[in-house]
N, C-alpha and C positions, 0 to 999 in steps of 0.2 A: 381580592381587591375590595376595599371598602370605599364608601362614597357617602356624601351628604345629600345626594340627589334623591328627593322623596319619590321619584318615579322609578328608582332602580330596583324595586322589588320589596318584598316584605321585610320588615324589621325582624320578623319572627324566623327568618332564615338564618340568623346569626347563631353561632354556637357559643354557649356559655355554660359554665358549671353551676350546679345547685349548691346552696350554702353548705349542706351536709354531705357533699360528695356526689360524684356522678354528674351526668349531663342534666341541665335544667329542662331540656326538650321544649324550647319555646314554640316549636311547631304544634304542640298540643293545644295552643291557644288560637290556632287558625280558625277564623269564623267567629271569634269572640272579640270583645273590646278589652284592651289591657291598659292600665295606668301604670307606667314605668316610673318609679321614684327612687332616686339615690337617697339612701337613708343613713342615719347615724344615731347612736344611742346616747351620746353625751353632748347634744346640741341644744341650744335654746328653742329650736323648732321640733325637737323630739316628741313633744306632746301631740304632734300631727299624726303619730301612729294611731291614736284613738280614732280620729276622723277617717283615716285610711281603712281601719278595720270596720268601721260602720259602713263605709262605701262597699266594702267587700261583702258584708252581710246583706246589705240592701239590694245590691245589683247582681251578685253571683248567680242567683236563680235565673236571671235574664241573659246570661252569657257574658259576664264581665269578671275580670279579676284585677286586683292590684298585684304588681310584681315589685317587691322590694329589692333594691340593689345596694348592698352595703358598700360604703366608700370611706376611706380614712384620709382623704386628701385635704380636708378642710380643718386645719388646726388639730389634727389627730383625734377627731371626735368619734371615731369608730375603731378603737384600738383592740377590741376583743377578738377572741378566736371565734370560729363558727359556733361552737357549743355555747360560749358566753353570749353571743348575739341572740341565738335561739332562746336561751333561758331568759334573758332580759326582756325580749319582745313578748314572749309568752306570759311570763309572770307579771310584768308591769302593764302591758296593754292588751293581753289576750289575743295577740296576733295569730291569725290562722292563714293568712294569704302566703303564697310562695315567696321564697327569697333565693336570690342567686348567690354565687360566690362573691366575696369581697373583691372589687375591681377598682381600677383608676378610671375616672371619667374625663380627665383633662390631661394635657401634656403628651409627651412622647410615648408614655405607656398607656394611653387611652385605649380602652377596650373597643373592639370593632362594633359592638352594640351602640356605643356612644358616638363612634364615627358616623354612624347612620343618623343618629338623633340630633346632634348639635347644629346641623345646617338648617333646621326648621325654626322659624321665628315665632315668638309668642305675640300676643295681642299688642304689646308695646313696641314690637319690631326687633326685640333682642334675639339674635341667633349667635351661634358660636359657643365658646366655653360655658360650662356649667358654672353658675355664679356661687352656689352654696348647696348645702344639704337640702334635700326635700324639693328639688326642682322636679317638675312633673311633665311627662309626655303621655298623651293619650293616643293609643294606637287603635285604629278602626278595625272592623271585622275583616277588611281586605288586607290587613297587615301594614297599612300605610299610616304615617303620622297624621293625626287629625287636629291636634292642639298641643300647645306647650304652655305651661304655667310657671310663674316665678316661685322661688322657694317660699316666699311669704304668703302665697295664695293658699288659704285653708282648703283642705280636701273637700269639705262640704260647702264651699262657697257657691253662690248662685251660678257663677261662670263655669265651675267644674261640673256641677250637677247638670247644667244645661248641655254641656258638651258630651258628657257621658250618655245622657238620655238621647241625644241626637244620634250618637254612634250606635245605640242599641235599637233605634227605631227601624 
């Protein structure tokens, strides 16, 4: 059973595959802060990969990771295979953070991970469906959702940095 109730348990209990096969083992991030981001390679917001990678480099030693979740639901902006996605992210942005399998974040095919995430509101009060690529969810060390940020919010914005640092404190 999936739920959007933030008290129903850790988001990290959800099973999801890794981009290059096998399970992503989200449970390995228990006790860490995780920024879950639905990503796409052919979007106007794709340059956010650079900021996400800088967050990864800056905060990983403190118990943090970015988790990229490829999604092709927004104008087909992530059409590539797993290999193409890995190659693009690595060659173009030097991405080292983990990536899950490509999933759906909205609609009847919504992955259980996003069933848990979408009920949480951002600072403007938006909850529900993912609006576009690069919507961000910060998961605290306890596995519960700590913050949600709109797709246009840059990964290194003051709001994101403050929320990450608060979850790591």
